[in-house]
N, C-alpha and C positions, 0 to 999 in steps of 0.2 A: 504494500500500500504506500503510495507516494506521501512524502512528508507534507503536512499542511503548511501553507505559507503563514507568515506573521504579517498582520495588517495594522495600519493606524486607523482606529475607529473614531478618534476625536482629536482635535488640537485646539488649544486656547492660549491666548497670550494677553499680556498687558504691557504696553510700551507707548512711545510717542505716537505710534500709529493708531492707538485707541484701545478699547477694552472689549470689543466684540469683533467677530470675524467679518461682519458686514462693513464695519467702520475701517478695519484694517485694509480690506480689498479696495474700498473707495479711495483711501489715501494712497495706495500703491498706484492707482490710475492717474494721480495728479503729478505734475512735473516739479512741484515745489519740494524743497527739503523741509524737515521738521526741527531744525536747530533754532536755538535762541541764544542771545548773549546773556551771560550771568556772571555776577561778581562772586566768585567762590574764594578768592584770595585777595591779593592787592591790585588785581586788574580784571578786566572783563575777558571772558573766554567763551567759545562756542560749546554748547552742550545740547543734548537731546532729551529733555525731561518729559515726564508724563504731562498730559494736558491738564488744565485746571479741573475739567469735568471728571477725568480719570482719578485725579488726586482726591476729589471729594468721595469717590467710591472707596478708596483705600482708607480715608479717614473714617467713613461710616463703618467699615470692617473693623478697624482698630477700636472703635468705641462700642462695638456690639458685644464685646466680652471683656470683662475687667482684666483677664489674663493676657489679652492681646495688646494692652496699652504699653507694655514694656518690651514689645518685640521690635526687631529691626525691620526696615523696609524690605530687605531680601526675603524675609519670612512672609511678610504680609503680601508682597507681590505674588509669590509662589502659591500662597494659600488661596488668593483670589482666583488665579488662573486655574488652579487644581479643582476648585469647586465647579467652575464652568465646564471644565473638560469632562469630568465624570458624569455630569448631568447630560451632556451631549451624547456620551457613549452609552448612557443608560445603566451605568454602574451605580449600585445603591450603597449608601453609607453603611458601614458595619460589615461589609462582605470581604471576601478574601482576595485582595490584590496587592501586589508589591508596589513600593514607592522608591524611586531613585532620582532625587533632584539635587543637583549640586550647585556650586558657585565658585568662581575664581577667587573672589575677595571675601565672601562671607559678610558678616555683620559689620561692615566697614564704618558706617556712620555711628552706630551705637558704641562700637569699640573706641572710636576716637572721642566720643562724648565722655565715656567712663574714664578714659585716660586723662582727659583734660581736668575732670573733677579730681582725680587722684593727685595730679600735680599741685592743685590748690589746697586740698585738705590732707593729703598724705594717707588717705584711707580709700579702700575700694568698696563699692557698693556690693551687697550680698548677691545682687542679680548680675553683676558684671561678668562672672564666669559662665553661668548657665545660659545666658541670653546671647553670648557671642561665640559659642562653639560652632564649628562648621556643621555638626550634626543637628543643629538647631532647626534647619529648614525641613528636612524630611520627617523628623520626629514630631514637629508641630502640625504638619499636614496629616500625618498618621493619626494624631490626637484629634484633629478637627474632623477628619473623614471617618474616624473609628474603624480603620481598616484592620484586618486580622493577619495581613501578610507581612513580609519583611520590609524594613525601611532602612534605606542607605543614603548617606550623603558623601560627597567626595569633591575634590578640586583637582582638575587637570587643566588649569588656567583656561584659555579661551576655547578649548575643545571639550570643555566639561559637559555641556548638554548632549553632544553627540556621543560622548563616552557613556553617558547615562543610558542612551538608546542601545548601545552595544551591550551594556550590562543587562538591561531588561531582556534583550534578545537571547542572551546566554541563559538566563534563568528559564525562559519559556522553552527554548530548545532542549534544555536538560530535563524537562518534565517536572521541575520543582515549582513552577507557577504557570498559570494559563493567561494571566493578565498583569501588566505592569504599567504604572504611571511614571513617565520619565521626562526629564527636562533640566532646565537651569534657571537661576534667578540672580539678578545683579542690581545693586543700588550703589554705584561707584561715584556719584556726583558729589564728592567732598573735596575740600581744598587740598588735603594731603594726597589723595589719589591723583587728582589733577596735576599736582606738583611733581609726582613721580613720573607721569607720562611726559611732562614737559622737560624733566631732567634727562629723559632718554632722547630728547630732540625729535620726537615723532608727532608732536601735536600741531594742529592747524593754528596759524597765527590769526588772532581775532582782528587785529587792526587792518588787515589787508582787504577786508570786504565790508560792504555796507550791510545793514540788517535786511536788505531786500532778499526774499526767499528764492529768487531766481538767480542769485549769485551763489555759487556752491562752495562752501568752506571745505567739505570733504570731496576730494577728487579721486575717489576709488575707481579704478580701471581706466583712468586717464593716464596713458603711458607717456604723454608729452609733458606732464607736470614736472617741475624742477624743485619742488619742496614737499616735505612730508605733510600730510593733511588729515591725520587721524582725529576723530572727534568722539568723545565719550557719550554713550547713551545709557539708558536704564530700562529695566523691565524684567519680565519673566515669561517663559513659554514652556508649555508642557504638552505631551502627547500621550494618548492611551494606546498601548500595544495589546493585541489579542491574537491568539492562535486561530487560524482559519479566516475565511472571508465571511464577514457579517453583513447584515443589512446596512449598518452604519459605516462600513469600511470606506475610507477616503483614498487610500493608496496601499499598495503592497510593497513591503521592504524586500527588494529583490537582490540586494547585495550590500555587504558591509566590509569595510577595510580599515586598517589602522597601521601606523608605523611611527617609529621615533628614530631620528638621526642623531649622531654624535653632536654634542653642543659645541658650536664654533664661537658663539657670542651669547650674552645673556638674553637677547631678544630676537636674534636673527636666525633664519634658516639658510641653507646653502643657496647659492645663486641659481641653481636649477631645481631647488626644492625636492631633493631626493626622497624625503619623507612623503610628500604628496604623490610622487610617482608610484611609490610602493603601495600607499593606501588606496589610490585609485585603481591600480591593477588588481589588488586583492578584491576590492568591491565589485569590479567588473566581472571577475571570474570567467565564466563561459559566455557572458553577454557580448555580442558583437559591438565593436567600438562605434560603428555607424548607427547603432540602435539608440544611442544617447542623443536626445534632441537639445537638451539645455544643461549647462553646468552653472549652479549657483556658487560662485566663488567666495572664499573667505575674504579676500581683498580688503584689508583694513584702511587703505588710502595712504599707505606708506610707500616710499620710493622702491625699496628692496622687496617688501612683502608682496606687492601687487605683481611686479614683473617676474619674480622668481616662481610664483604659483602659475602664472601664465606660461612660462617656459616649461614647467612640469607638464602642463596640459598638452602643449605642443609636442613634447617628447613622447607622451603616452599615445595621443590620438593621431599624430602625424597628419595625413591628408584628410582625416575624418573629423576635423575640428567641429565640435558642437557650438551652438550659440552660447555666449557667456553673459552673465549678469551678476549683480550683487545688490544688497540693500543698504550698505553702509553709507553711501552717498546721501541717503535720505534720513536714516535713523541712527547713524553713528555705530560705534562698537560697544555692545553691551557685554563684553568679556564672556563670562561663563554661560550667559543666556543666548549669545549670538548664533550659535550653531542651530538651535531649535527655532529661532526666529527666521533663519534662512530656510530651514525645512518647512516652516509654515508658508513662506513665499512659494516654495516649490509645489506644495499641495494645492495652493490657490491657482497657480498657473496650470496644473493638471486639470483641476475642476473646471476652470473657465476657458481653457484652451486659448490663453492669451499670454504672450511673452512680454514681460515687463522690461522695458528698455531703460537706459540711463541717458538723460537728456543731453549731456555734454559729450557723449561717446558715440562715434559712428559705428553702428552695428552692421558688420559685413554679412552676417548670417542671421536670418530670422526664420525660425521653424514654421512650416505650414501647419503641422500638427504636433502635439506634445504628448508623447506616450511614456517616455522614460527621462528622468532628471537625476543628475548626480549632484550631491551637495558636499562641499568641503568645509572643514574647520581645522584650525591649527592653533596650538598654544605656544607660549614662550618656550624656546628650547626644541621646537620641532616635534610636538606631539600631535600628529595629523590623524584625522578621521575622515573617511569618505563613505557616503551612503547613497545607494541607488534606489529611487522610488519608481514604481511602475503604476500606471493607471489601472484601476480595478476593472 
């Protein structure tokens, strides 16, 4: 008897794109970016925060339970998206499903707050440890959804969310679980996190552009740019994985791949992204290269990151180059949540049969139909993941 495929039966997110799948798709069809200028330190910088309407929903969630008032936004974002996802998938609270939701930075804002208080008082709050551990995210979601399955949190930097998908797949394939909630959450819009990115000299310069949303601070996939242009975003995105094709199935996970290459620099990967070459080849398996219609690239908007990934794609696909796109020009880089936000874009393109272009990039290839999409993510140090999704 052939092995049953694993499908994605629901996906939900909360980001600058909005808090519903309809709002997300509507925003993807617009040519404007979703960045705004914000003073997080001693000067203004571009960031991609949640909209005011979305922030109100998170505030309402925070105030709905006294226990939630002391939680970091990474937990609240993931909790909000998780509630939406299981409702769409038809999973009931209190049933047996696993949870694996990670984060690159974890409870950044809350940790910084507690540390600032410690510097002033010399004492730590009793809640400082339990509310800033990385395991905080999945454990609180498990508590909220009353699941009886395993709950796991992890950090593999910017490939965290897609590594969660790999882990959920492994549990299901092993027969240890039939359903898994997977994804990532990130709330990195703090002055210290921003300062870290600027210290690496990869952040977009705010003074170069006006506030006009048709000027693009993040030039992801623009290979003519001469400066780094990464911009931070925030949010969470989670997906429901199930064994077999269900009525609610949105896409089939047809291939998964992963690779790590030796560290050459704290943030960079090799010039031809060897880790991406190996992860894409593993994900493709026996799938013909010309069967891939679109690649959603990681493409953070940095000089080396964008071009090295594209070189890897050229090396793997040769004359069968698919159409390529990314979402970071619009919503920025949400670190550990970014891979699942890219996977959400892929699912929407499969559903609507519409390729989302980048306004300032000339797209030489636009698919007439979309049946298979490859999604890439990579973290600091070359922790690459590639996932192939197929139309149900």
